C-alpha positions in Angstrom: 0.0 0.0 0.0 2.8 2.4 0.8 4.4 1.8 -2.6 1.1 2.4 -4.3 0.6 5.6 -2.3 4.1 6.8 -3.2 3.6 6.1 -6.9 0.2 7.8 -7.0 1.6 10.9 -5.1 4.5 11.0 -7.6 2.2 10.9 -10.6 -0.1 13.5 -9.1 2.8 15.8 -8.4 3.6 15.8 -12.2 0.1 17.4 -12.6 0.2 19.5 -9.4 -1.5 22.6 -10.9 -4.2 20.5 -12.6 -4.9 18.7 -9.4 -5.2 22.0 -7.5 -7.5 23.6 -10.2 -9.8 20.5 -9.9 -9.9 19.9 -6.2 -9.0 23.3 -4.8 -11.0 25.4 -7.3 -11.5 28.2 -4.8 -7.8 29.1 -4.9 -5.5 30.5 -7.5 -1.9 30.3 -8.7 0.6 32.8 -7.4 4.2 32.3 -8.6 5.2 28.7 -8.0 2.4 28.0 -5.5 -1.4 27.4 -5.4 -3.0 29.5 -2.6 -6.3 28.6 -1.0 -8.0 28.9 2.4 -7.5 25.3 3.5 -7.5 21.7 2.4 -11.3 21.6 2.3 -11.2 24.2 -0.6 -12.3 27.1 1.5 -11.7 30.5 -0.2 -8.6 32.2 1.2 -4.8 32.3 1.1 -3.5 30.6 4.2 -2.7 27.3 2.6 -0.1 27.0 -0.2 0.7 24.0 -2.5 4.1 23.8 -4.2 3.5 23.4 -7.9 7.1 22.7 -9.0 10.1 21.0 -7.5 12.4 23.4 -5.7 15.3 23.3 -3.1 12.6 23.7 -0.4 10.9 20.4 -1.4 9.1 18.5 -4.1 6.0 19.5 -6.1 2.6 18.6 -4.6 3.5 19.2 -0.9 1.2 21.7 1.0 1.4 23.6 4.2 -1.4 25.5 6.0 0.2 28.5 7.6 -2.8 29.1 9.9 -2.9 25.5 11.3 0.5 24.0 10.6 -1.3 21.1 8.7 0.8 19.7 5.9 0.7 16.8 3.4 0.6 15.8 -0.2 -1.9 15.8 -3.1 -3.4 12.5 -1.9 -4.3 14.2 1.4 -5.8 17.1 -0.6 -8.0 14.7 -2.6 -9.1 12.9 0.6 -10.0 16.1 2.6 -11.5 18.0 -0.3 -13.9 15.2 -1.1 -14.4 13.9 2.4 -13.2 10.4 1.6 -12.8 7.8 4.4 -10.0 5.4 3.5 -7.0 5.0 1.3 -8.8 2.7 -1.2 -11.3 5.5 -2.0 -8.5 8.1 -2.3 -6.5 5.8 -4.6 -9.5 5.1 -6.8 -10.2 8.8 -7.1 -6.6 9.5 -7.9 -6.5 6.9 -10.6 -9.7 8.3 -12.0 -8.2 11.7 -12.2 -5.0 10.4 -13.7 -7.0 8.0 -16.0 -5.1 5.0 -14.6 -4.2 2.3 -15.1 -2.6 2.9 -18.5 -1.1 0.3 -20.8 2.7 0.3 -20.7 2.8 1.6 -24.3 0.5 4.5 -23.4 2.5 5.9 -20.5 4.0 9.3 -20.9 7.7 9.0 -21.7 10.4 10.7 -19.7 11.4 13.9 -21.5 15.0 15.0 -21.8 15.9 18.2 -19.9 15.1 21.4 -21.8 17.6 24.2 -21.8 15.1 27.0 -22.2 14.0 28.9 -19.2 10.8 27.7 -17.5 8.2 30.5 -17.2 7.7 31.5 -13.6 11.0 29.9 -12.4 13.8 31.5 -10.4 16.0 31.7 -13.5 13.2 33.5 -15.4 12.8 35.9 -12.5 16.6 36.6 -12.4 16.6 37.2 -16.1 13.7 39.7 -15.9 15.4 41.6 -13.2 18.7 41.6 -15.0 17.2 43.1 -18.2 15.3 45.8 -16.3 16.8 49.2 -15.7 17.0 51.8 -13.0 13.8 53.5 -11.8 15.3 57.1 -11.7 13.4 59.3 -14.1 10.9 56.6 -15.1 7.3 55.9 -14.7 8.1 54.0 -11.5 9.1 57.2 -9.8 5.9 58.9 -11.1 3.8 56.0 -9.8 5.3 56.0 -6.4 5.2 59.8 -6.2 1.5 59.5 -6.8 1.3 57.2 -3.8 3.1 59.9 -1.6 6.4 58.1 -1.7 9.2 60.6 -2.5 12.1 60.2 -2.4 12.3 56.4 -2.9 14.7 54.7 -0.5 14.7 51.3 -2.2 18.4 50.4 -2.1 18.5 48.9 -5.6 15.6 46.4 -5.0 13.4 48.1 -7.6 13.8 48.4 -11.4 11.8 49.5 -14.4 10.8 47.5 -17.5 9.1 49.5 -20.3 7.5 46.5 -22.0 7.0 43.7 -19.5 4.9 40.7 -20.7 1.4 40.3 -19.2 -0.9 37.3 -20.1 -4.5 37.6 -18.7 -4.9 33.8 -18.8 -3.7 30.8 -20.7 -6.4 31.4 -23.4 -5.6 35.0 -24.1 -2.7 36.6 -26.1 0.2 38.2 -24.3 0.2 41.9 -23.8 3.0 44.3 -22.8 2.8 47.0 -20.2 5.4 49.1 -18.4 6.1 47.6 -15.0 7.9 48.2 -11.6 10.0 45.1 -11.0 11.0 44.2 -7.4 13.5 41.5 -6.7 12.7 38.9 -4.1 15.7 37.6 -2.2 16.7 35.1 0.5 18.7 35.9 3.6 21.9 35.6 1.7 20.8 38.1 -1.0 20.2 35.5 -3.7 17.4 36.5 -6.1 14.7 33.8 -5.8 11.8 35.6 -7.6 10.4 39.0 -8.7 7.2 40.9 -8.2 5.7 42.9 -11.0 3.4 45.9 -10.8 2.2 46.8 -14.2 1.7 50.6 -14.6 -0.7 52.8 -16.6 1.2 54.7 -19.2 -1.6 57.3 -19.3 -0.7 58.4 -15.7 -2.0 58.3 -12.1 -5.7 58.2 -11.3 -7.6 57.8 -8.1 -9.4 54.6 -9.1 -6.4 52.4 -10.0 -3.8 54.5 -8.3 -1.5 54.4 -11.3 -1.7 50.7 -11.9 -2.4 49.4 -15.4 -6.1 48.8 -16.4 -5.8 45.0 -16.3 -7.4 42.3 -14.1 -4.3 41.5 -12.1 -1.9 44.4 -12.2 0.3 42.7 -9.5 1.9 39.3 -9.9 4.9 37.5 -8.5 6.9 34.6 -9.8 9.8 32.4 -8.5 10.4 31.0 -5.1 8.5 33.4 -2.7 7.9 31.5 0.5 10.2 32.6 3.3 11.8 35.2 1.1 11.0 38.9 0.5 11.7 42.2 -1.2 14.4 43.7 0.9 15.2 47.4 1.6 18.5 47.5 3.5 20.8 44.9 5.0 19.3 41.5 5.6 21.6 40.7 8.6 21.0 43.8 10.7 19.8 43.5 14.3 16.6 45.4 13.8 14.1 44.8 11.0 10.6 46.0 10.0 8.5 43.3 8.2 5.3 44.0 6.3 3.2 42.9 3.4 3.2 45.4 0.5 6.0 47.2 -1.3 4.3 50.6 -1.1 3.6 50.0 2.6 7.3 49.5 3.4 8.5 52.2 1.1 6.1 54.6 2.9 7.8 53.7 6.2 11.2 54.1 4.5 10.3 57.8 3.9 10.5 58.3 7.7 13.0 55.5 8.5 15.3 55.4 5.5 18.2 53.6 7.3 16.1 51.0 9.0 16.2 47.6 7.1 12.7 46.5 6.0 11.2 43.6 4.0 8.0 43.4 2.0 6.7 39.8 2.0 4.1 40.6 -0.7 1.1 39.0 1.1 -0.2 38.2 4.6 0.4 34.5 4.0 4.1 35.0 3.0 4.7 37.5 5.8 3.6 34.9 8.4 6.3 32.6 7.0 9.1 35.1 6.3 12.5 33.8 7.4 14.3 35.7 10.2 18.0 36.3 10.4 19.9 34.7 13.3 21.4 38.2 14.0 17.9 39.7 14.6 17.1 40.9 18.1 14.1 43.2 17.4 11.3 42.7 14.9 8.8 45.4 14.1 5.6 44.0 12.5 4.1 46.6 10.1 0.6 45.0 10.1 -2.3 46.0 7.9 -5.6 46.8 9.7 -7.6 43.8 8.7 -8.3 40.2 9.8 -5.2 39.0 7.9 -3.1 41.6 9.7 -4.4 40.2 13.0 -3.4 36.7 12.0 0.1 37.7 10.8 0.7 39.7 14.0 -0.2 36.7 16.2 1.9 34.3 14.2 5.0 36.5 14.1 4.8 37.4 17.7 4.8 33.8 18.6 7.6 32.9 16.2 9.8 35.7 17.5 9.1 34.8 21.1 10.2 31.2 20.5 13.6 32.3 19.2 14.2 35.1 21.7 13.5 38.0 19.4 11.7 41.1 20.7 8.6 41.7 18.5 6.7 45.1 18.4 3.6 45.7 16.3 3.4 48.9 14.3 -0.2 49.9 13.6 -1.4 52.4 11.0 -4.3 54.8 11.6 -6.0 53.7 8.4 -5.8 50.5 6.4 -2.0 50.5 5.9 1.0 52.9 6.2 0.8 54.0 2.6 -2.7 55.3 3.3 -1.5 57.1 6.4 1.4 58.7 4.4 -0.8 59.7 1.5 -3.7 61.1 3.6 -2.0 62.6 6.7 1.5 63.4 5.3 5.1 62.5 6.4 5.2 64.7 9.5 2.1 62.9 10.9 3.6 59.5 10.0 6.9 60.4 11.9 4.9 61.5 14.9 2.9 58.2 15.0 6.0 56.1 14.6 7.8 58.0 17.3 5.2 56.7 19.8 5.5 53.1 18.7 9.3 52.6 18.2 11.6 51.5 21.0 13.3 54.7 22.4 16.8 53.7 21.2 15.4 53.1 17.7 13.8 56.6 17.7 17.2 58.2 18.1 18.9 55.7 15.8 16.6 55.6 12.8 13.8 58.1 12.9 14.4 60.9 10.3 13.2 64.1 12.0 11.9 67.1 9.9 15.0 69.2 10.7 17.3 66.5 9.1 15.3 66.0 5.9 17.5 66.5 2.8 
């Protein structure tokens, strides 16, 4: 039975995305993962299924960040359909895979292909490499419209004037200008990129400067545990939050304090923490996901002896605070929430603005 289960799990892993689309239809693909609420196909983003083999593990493995539950695609089939025993799960897996097949009908092993796999780490590195500086480009215009000026990004952002965008697998590819952010691990290795497609016609209050497309933000590569980093990854103090604009807003007031944007609540809860870290600020959003992230990170930090301090915005996130109330008000609010030694060390006071 174990051999049969292993073989079925292996075969399902080859079709990981198709399995997820069928049994976890409430979720969606993001980079190299399928995100959904839980193994019962509840809408949400707390559970992630690896769609491709990576150094972190094989395709088909899932983890629920909210509960710690983990398993493989056979477990997904069992829970999503409410099946009782392995025989039922195996029968359903074979039905999905259209097994058993005659030996002559089995899919042959393909030779390795030298071309870059779309959505892979290598594809992400190539996109970042061919993108250019943001200075004087539409990226600066976009961020200025969000109240972020100057942009203290430390080289993590680039601009691509004609970045590919494909609405779905049945639609033709389009090109739009885009802000490209590199996702890195704790050693500074690029593991992915995040793309924000921009509107060449300028900033408006409906889309806030993003392109008029269904999903103007997408990430690709190996995202889990990694982040877009602004500043040194091995410093002893760090601010961690979700969105790029959120963290750049905080960088307007704290330009020398290292920060990371994990790109989503789910990824923020799982972000890797440096062994040199002694104080973690959690720049949470004001929503249910922000509550979850704060609880998870406070517990993770406590377990490894890191002091964790939440930073709370007045509105939905710190970019809203900066855009609505201004930089002086943001500084004043942060001054009350930072540890005293970090106020003197990092907070950029109005008199020192250049």
